[in-house]
C-alpha positions in Angstrom: -17.3 -33.5 69.7 -14.3 -33.0 72.0 -12.8 -29.6 71.4 -9.6 -28.1 72.8 -9.7 -24.6 71.4 -6.8 -22.6 69.9 -3.9 -23.9 71.9 -0.3 -22.9 71.2 1.5 -25.3 68.9 5.1 -25.4 67.6 7.1 -26.8 64.7 10.8 -26.5 64.0 10.4 -23.0 62.5 7.0 -21.8 63.7 4.9 -20.9 66.7 1.1 -21.2 66.1 -0.8 -19.2 68.7 -3.8 -17.1 69.4 -3.9 -13.6 68.0 -3.2 -10.7 70.2 -4.2 -7.0 69.7 -0.5 -6.1 69.1 -0.5 -8.3 66.0 -2.6 -5.8 64.1 0.3 -3.9 62.5 2.1 -7.1 61.4 -1.1 -8.6 60.0 -2.0 -5.4 58.1 1.5 -4.9 56.7 2.5 -8.5 56.0 -0.6 -9.9 54.4 -4.0 -8.4 55.1 -3.6 -5.3 53.0 -2.0 -7.1 50.0 -4.4 -7.7 47.0 -2.1 -10.4 45.7 -2.5 -12.4 48.9 -6.3 -12.0 48.9 -6.7 -12.6 45.1 -8.3 -16.1 45.6 -9.8 -15.4 49.0 -13.4 -14.4 49.9 -12.5 -11.1 51.8 -11.2 -7.8 50.4 -7.7 -6.5 51.3 -7.9 -4.2 54.4 -8.0 -0.5 53.4 -6.4 0.7 56.6 -5.1 -0.7 59.9 -8.3 0.1 61.7 -10.1 -2.6 59.7 -7.5 -5.1 60.9 -7.8 -3.9 64.5 -11.6 -4.3 64.6 -11.3 -7.8 63.1 -8.8 -8.9 65.6 -11.0 -7.7 68.5 -13.7 -10.0 67.2 -11.4 -12.9 66.8 -9.8 -12.5 70.2 -13.2 -12.3 71.8 -14.1 -15.7 70.5 -11.2 -17.6 72.0 -13.3 -18.5 75.0 -15.2 -20.9 72.7 -13.3 -24.2 72.6 -14.7 -25.0 69.2 -13.1 -21.9 67.7 -9.7 -22.5 66.0 -7.7 -19.6 64.7 -4.0 -19.4 64.8 -1.5 -16.7 63.8 1.7 -18.1 62.2 4.7 -16.7 63.9 8.4 -17.2 62.9 10.4 -18.6 65.8 13.6 -16.8 64.7 12.3 -13.2 65.0 8.7 -13.6 66.3 7.3 -12.0 63.1 3.6 -12.7 62.5 3.4 -13.7 58.8 0.0 -15.4 58.3 -3.1 -17.0 59.5 -4.5 -20.6 59.5 -7.9 -21.5 60.9 -10.8 -23.9 60.9 -13.3 -21.9 58.8 -16.0 -24.5 59.5 -16.5 -27.0 62.4 -19.1 -29.7 62.0 -19.9 -31.1 65.4 -22.1 -34.0 64.1 -19.6 -35.4 61.7 -16.6 -34.4 63.8 -15.0 -32.6 60.9 -13.3 -29.3 60.2 -12.6 -27.3 57.0 -9.3 -25.4 57.0 -8.4 -22.0 55.4 -5.1 -20.2 55.4 -3.2 -17.2 54.0 0.3 -15.8 54.3 2.4 -12.8 53.2 4.0 -13.3 49.8 7.5 -12.6 51.1 7.3 -16.0 52.7 5.8 -18.0 49.9 7.6 -21.0 48.4 9.6 -21.8 51.6 7.5 -24.7 52.8 6.1 -22.7 55.8 2.4 -23.2 55.2 2.6 -27.0 54.7 4.7 -27.1 57.9 1.9 -25.3 59.8 -0.9 -27.3 58.3 0.8 -30.6 59.1 1.2 -29.6 62.7 -2.5 -28.6 63.0 -3.5 -31.9 61.4 -1.5 -33.7 64.1 -3.2 -31.6 66.8 -6.7 -32.3 65.6 -6.2 -36.1 65.2 -4.1 -36.6 68.3 -5.8 -34.2 70.8 -9.4 -33.8 69.7 -12.1 -36.0 68.4 -11.9 -34.6 64.8 -12.1 -37.4 62.3 -11.9 -35.5 59.0 -9.9 -32.4 57.9 -10.7 -30.8 54.5 -9.7 -27.8 52.5 -10.4 -26.4 49.1 -8.9 -24.0 46.6 -9.8 -22.2 43.4 -9.0 -24.4 40.4 -7.0 -21.5 39.1 -4.8 -21.5 42.2 -3.0 -24.9 42.1 -0.2 -23.7 44.4 -2.7 -23.8 47.3 -3.4 -27.4 46.4 0.3 -28.2 46.6 0.2 -27.0 50.2 -2.6 -29.5 51.0 -0.7 -32.3 49.2 2.5 -31.6 51.0 0.6 -31.8 54.3 -0.6 -35.3 53.3 -4.1 -34.5 52.1 -5.6 -36.3 49.1 -7.6 -34.8 46.2 -11.3 -35.7 46.4 -12.7 -33.9 43.4 -13.9 -30.7 41.8 -17.1 -28.9 42.7 -17.8 -27.0 39.5 -18.9 -23.3 39.9 -19.4 -24.0 43.6 -17.3 -21.2 45.1 -17.1 -17.5 45.0 -14.0 -15.3 45.7 -12.5 -12.0 44.8 -12.3 -13.2 41.1 -16.0 -14.3 41.0 -17.5 -17.7 40.7 -15.0 -20.5 40.6 -14.5 -24.3 40.6 -13.5 -25.6 44.0 -10.9 -28.4 44.2 -11.3 -30.3 47.5 -8.7 -32.2 49.4 -9.0 -34.1 52.7 -7.3 -36.4 55.2 -9.3 -38.6 57.6 -8.1 -40.0 60.9 -7.7 -43.6 59.6 -5.3 -42.2 56.9 -3.3 -40.4 59.6 -3.2 -43.4 62.0 -1.6 -45.5 59.3 1.3 -43.0 59.8 2.3 -43.3 56.2 2.0 -40.0 54.3 3.4 -39.4 50.8 4.1 -35.8 50.0 6.6 -33.4 48.5 9.8 -33.1 50.5 10.9 -30.2 52.6 14.5 -28.9 52.4 15.3 -29.8 56.0 14.6 -33.4 55.2 17.5 -33.8 52.7 19.9 -35.3 55.2 17.6 -38.2 55.7 16.8 -38.4 52.0 20.5 -38.7 51.3 20.8 -41.6 53.8 18.3 -43.5 51.6 20.0 -42.3 48.4 23.2 -43.9 49.6 21.4 -47.2 49.7 20.6 -46.8 46.0 24.2 -45.9 45.3 25.5 -48.9 47.2 23.2 -51.3 45.3 24.5 -50.0 42.0 28.1 -50.2 43.1 27.6 -53.8 44.1 25.8 -54.7 40.9 28.1 -52.9 38.4 31.4 -51.9 40.1 32.9 -51.5 36.6 30.5 -48.5 36.1 29.6 -47.1 39.4 32.1 -45.6 41.9 32.1 -46.7 45.5 31.4 -44.1 48.2 28.8 -41.5 48.6 30.8 -38.3 48.1 29.9 -34.7 48.7 29.1 -34.1 45.0 26.5 -36.9 45.1 25.1 -35.6 48.4 24.8 -32.0 47.1 23.1 -33.2 43.9 19.9 -33.3 45.9 20.0 -29.4 46.0 20.3 -29.3 42.2 17.2 -31.4 42.0 15.4 -29.1 44.5 16.3 -26.0 42.6 15.3 -27.3 39.2 12.0 -25.9 37.9 11.0 -29.2 36.2 11.9 -31.6 39.0 10.5 -32.6 42.4 11.5 -34.7 45.4 8.8 -36.9 46.9 9.0 -38.6 50.3 7.1 -41.2 52.3 6.8 -40.6 56.0 5.8 -43.2 58.6 5.6 -42.6 62.3 7.6 -39.4 61.8 10.4 -41.1 59.8 11.2 -40.5 56.2 11.1 -44.1 54.9 11.3 -43.7 51.1 11.7 -41.2 48.4 11.6 -40.5 44.7 13.2 -37.8 42.5 11.1 -37.1 39.4 11.5 -34.9 36.3 8.7 -33.5 34.2 9.7 -34.0 30.6 8.2 -32.2 27.6 9.8 -33.5 24.4 8.8 -31.7 21.2 7.8 -33.4 18.0 10.7 -34.3 15.7 10.9 -36.1 12.3 11.0 -39.5 14.0 8.7 -39.1 17.1 5.5 -37.5 18.2 5.5 -34.9 21.0 5.7 -36.6 24.4 5.0 -35.3 27.9 5.8 -37.6 30.8 7.1 -37.9 34.3 10.5 -39.6 34.6 11.5 -41.3 37.9 15.2 -40.6 38.2 15.8 -42.0 41.7 13.6 -44.3 43.8 14.2 -46.2 47.0 12.4 -47.4 50.2 14.5 -47.9 53.3 15.1 -51.6 53.8 13.3 -51.6 57.2 10.1 -50.4 55.6 10.0 -52.6 52.5 7.1 -55.0 51.8 4.8 -52.8 53.8 3.1 -50.9 50.9 5.3 -47.8 51.1 6.8 -48.1 47.6 3.4 -48.7 46.1 2.0 -45.6 47.8 4.9 -43.5 46.4 4.2 -44.8 42.9 0.5 -44.1 43.3 1.2 -40.6 44.4 3.5 -40.0 41.4 1.0 -41.5 39.0 -1.9 -39.3 40.3 0.3 -36.2 40.3 1.4 -36.9 36.7 -2.3 -37.3 35.7 -3.2 -33.9 37.3 -0.3 -32.3 35.4 -1.7 -33.7 32.1 1.3 -35.9 31.5 1.0 -39.0 29.3 2.8 -41.6 31.5 5.4 -42.3 34.1 8.7 -43.7 33.0 11.9 -44.9 34.6 15.2 -46.6 33.7 16.7 -49.4 35.7 19.6 -51.9 35.6 19.1 -55.5 34.8 21.1 -56.8 37.8 18.5 -55.2 40.2 16.1 -58.1 40.1 14.2 -57.0 43.2 13.5 -53.6 41.8 12.4 -55.1 38.5 9.9 -57.4 40.3 8.5 -54.5 42.3 8.1 -52.2 39.2 6.3 -55.0 37.3 4.1 -55.7 40.3 2.9 -52.1 40.4 2.2 -52.1 36.7 5.3 -51.0 34.8 6.0 -52.7 31.5 9.3 -52.8 29.5 9.0 -50.9 26.2 12.7 -50.3 25.5 16.1 -51.9 26.4 19.7 -50.7 26.6 22.1 -53.5 25.6 25.9 -53.9 25.6 28.6 -55.9 23.9 31.7 -56.1 26.0 35.0 -56.3 24.2 
């Protein structure tokens, strides 16, 4: 197996580099001493900074081994060390690595860990002979699984009672990405905030199609209110934005809502995923991108325990109708009009 060691990598917001002795204080204060951070991990929170210092001495001494991969996550803006991401297992025979990561809770929910993991996936597949990258999480910690999904990994399955962490024996949920997946250069994942400008470019295509089809209903132009609506979706607790990326370009997207309708005198209780917006850039159509987005939404809905995936569409959009039928959607309700 061709190894390159823990070389310095960068993203828009991060520097991923080797640990240094002076990182001990940041590591102890920002994540290693926090029991909330280590709750689902296999090591106890550090009781004092000397524990951190001794661990770093061991890690730093191993950097001469090119098969050793262990990065500190540093913010570019202020050079604060906020977390750790590493290959916790390297299998030379199968040319595979298993990843692990943790980060201070002050930086949770900002898309930082998926950004770091994506960059490391690129490094392994583009610069080493690694052919498979995997990671697992406690079934009771689905947020860690979302990190893996956002980085382009696919769920493989659950190993029941196969793991042990600070909470005891647990079910392990495994995710992976293999080199052939990566080389296709099409990854479907949850969007990052910095990608909204590109998503809005594709949303404008949707708006233009509707204006052309029903100018009596839809207003021409893609104004600031429509552009800013993407942030309303982003901030909603029951909504997500999903993107497809190929060769580093966002080529399609979907905005989805998770709906939980209670029982009423006329209907049973219903839980479903509603696709509110969907589009693939014209240059990437008929290349399987749309189908991959739908498959991602369908699998995600299944994992959430939702009954189905639904959407509304306009009759004039015949191309969209043909696509949705081709991927398995069936009409179960129609809106009709009688013009005066």
